[in-house]
C-alpha positions as CSV (number, residue, x, y, z in Angstrom):
1,M,-11.9,4.9,-13.6
2,K,-9.1,7.4,-14.0
3,K,-10.6,9.8,-11.4
4,T,-11.1,6.9,-9.0
5,I,-7.4,5.9,-9.4
6,F,-6.2,9.4,-8.9
7,C,-8.4,10.1,-5.9
8,T,-7.4,6.8,-4.2
9,A,-3.7,7.5,-4.9
10,A,-4.0,11.0,-3.4
11,L,-5.8,9.6,-0.4
12,F,-3.2,6.8,0.2
13,G,-0.4,9.3,-0.3
14,F,-2.0,11.8,2.1
15,L,-2.5,9.1,4.7
16,A,1.1,7.9,4.3
17,V,2.5,11.4,5.0
18,V,0.1,11.8,8.0
19,L,0.9,8.3,9.4
20,G,4.6,8.9,8.8
21,A,4.5,12.1,10.8
22,F,2.4,10.5,13.5
23,G,4.8,7.6,13.8
24,A,7.8,9.8,13.9
25,H,6.4,12.2,16.5
26,A,3.5,10.8,18.5
27,L,4.4,7.2,18.6
28,K,8.1,7.6,19.0
29,E,8.1,7.0,22.7
30,A,5.0,4.9,23.0
31,I,6.0,1.9,20.9
32,G,9.8,1.6,20.9
33,K,12.5,1.7,18.2
34,E,11.9,-1.7,16.6
35,A,8.1,-1.1,16.3
36,I,8.8,2.4,14.8
37,G,10.9,0.7,12.2
38,T,8.1,-1.7,11.4
39,F,5.6,1.2,11.3
40,E,7.8,3.1,8.8
41,T,7.9,0.0,6.6
42,G,4.1,0.2,6.3
43,V,4.4,3.9,5.5
44,K,7.0,3.4,2.8
45,Y,5.1,0.6,1.0
46,Q,1.9,2.6,1.2
47,M,3.6,5.6,-0.4
48,Y,5.4,3.5,-3.0
49,H,2.1,2.0,-4.1
50,A,0.2,5.4,-4.0
51,L,2.8,6.6,-6.5
52,L,2.3,3.5,-8.5
53,L,-1.4,4.2,-8.7
54,L,-0.7,7.7,-10.0
55,F,1.6,6.2,-12.6
56,I,-1.0,3.6,-13.7
57,G,-3.7,6.2,-13.9
58,N,-1.6,8.1,-16.4
59,L,-0.6,5.2,-18.6
60,A,-2.3,5.4,-22.0
61,V,-0.9,2.0,-23.1
62,L,-2.8,0.1,-20.4
63,P,-6.3,-1.2,-21.2
64,E,-9.0,0.0,-18.9
65,K,-9.6,-3.6,-17.7
66,S,-6.0,-3.9,-16.6
67,K,-6.1,-0.6,-14.9
68,K,-9.2,-1.7,-12.9
69,I,-7.5,-5.0,-12.0
70,L,-4.3,-3.2,-10.9
71,F,-6.3,-0.6,-9.0
72,W,-8.0,-3.4,-6.9
73,L,-4.9,-5.4,-6.4
74,I,-2.9,-2.4,-5.2
75,S,-5.7,-0.9,-3.1
76,V,-6.6,-4.1,-1.2
77,G,-2.8,-4.9,-1.0
78,I,-2.1,-1.6,0.7
79,I,-5.0,-1.9,3.1
80,L,-4.0,-5.5,4.1
81,F,-0.2,-5.1,4.0
82,S,0.3,-1.6,5.4
83,G,-2.8,-1.7,7.6
84,S,-1.8,-4.9,9.3
85,I,1.7,-3.6,9.8
86,Y,0.4,-0.4,11.5
87,A,-1.8,-2.6,13.7
88,L,1.1,-5.0,14.6
89,A,3.5,-2.2,15.3
90,T,1.1,-0.5,17.7
91,N,-0.2,-3.8,19.2
92,N,0.9,-3.0,22.7
93,L,-1.3,0.1,22.7
94,S,-4.5,-1.9,22.2
95,S,-6.4,-4.5,24.2
96,F,-6.8,-6.5,21.0
97,D,-4.0,-8.8,20.0
98,F,-3.4,-8.0,16.3
99,R,-1.0,-10.9,16.0
100,T,-4.1,-13.1,15.7
101,I,-4.8,-11.5,12.3
102,G,-1.2,-11.2,11.2
103,I,-1.8,-13.6,8.3
104,V,-3.3,-10.7,6.3
105,T,0.2,-9.1,6.1
106,P,1.6,-11.7,3.6
107,I,-1.8,-11.8,1.8
108,G,-1.5,-8.0,1.2
109,G,2.1,-8.4,0.2
110,T,1.2,-11.1,-2.3
111,L,-1.5,-8.8,-3.8
112,L,1.1,-6.1,-4.3
113,I,3.5,-8.6,-5.9
114,V,0.8,-9.8,-8.2
115,A,0.0,-6.2,-9.2
116,W,3.6,-5.7,-10.3
117,A,3.5,-9.0,-12.2
118,V,0.3,-7.9,-14.0
119,L,1.9,-4.6,-14.8
120,F,5.0,-6.4,-16.2
121,Y,2.7,-8.7,-18.3
122,N,0.9,-5.7,-19.7
123,F,4.1,-4.0,-20.6
124,L,5.2,-7.2,-22.5
125,R,2.0,-7.0,-24.5
126,V,2.5,-3.4,-25.6
127,K,3.0,-3.3,-29.4
128,T,5.9,-1.3,-30.5
129,K,6.2,0.4,-33.9
């Protein structure tokens, strides 16, 4: 599981940098200032949670079952939250109206919030000497 977490974190981090650069340079004129701000929000949250995955992969105090749960919550959360934000920010560049699937954004955000709550719960359960 550790290798999977690390590889996924690296992939999400890599894509956050690529998408951030793409948004700052290639999309700058195409989608407007407000949409760029929205796009950057998706990039920030993707990077924050890629770093969180790296952190989780290195935590010896977390049981493997918790790591697996956190991995899935964060991975699906990033895909739904950041992915839908990218789609919504670039909506005017596509013939598909991504606003029709905008409900996945709060679902993804909720999964990320739940991941942080699960992490907090696991930290509360750590036995101190």
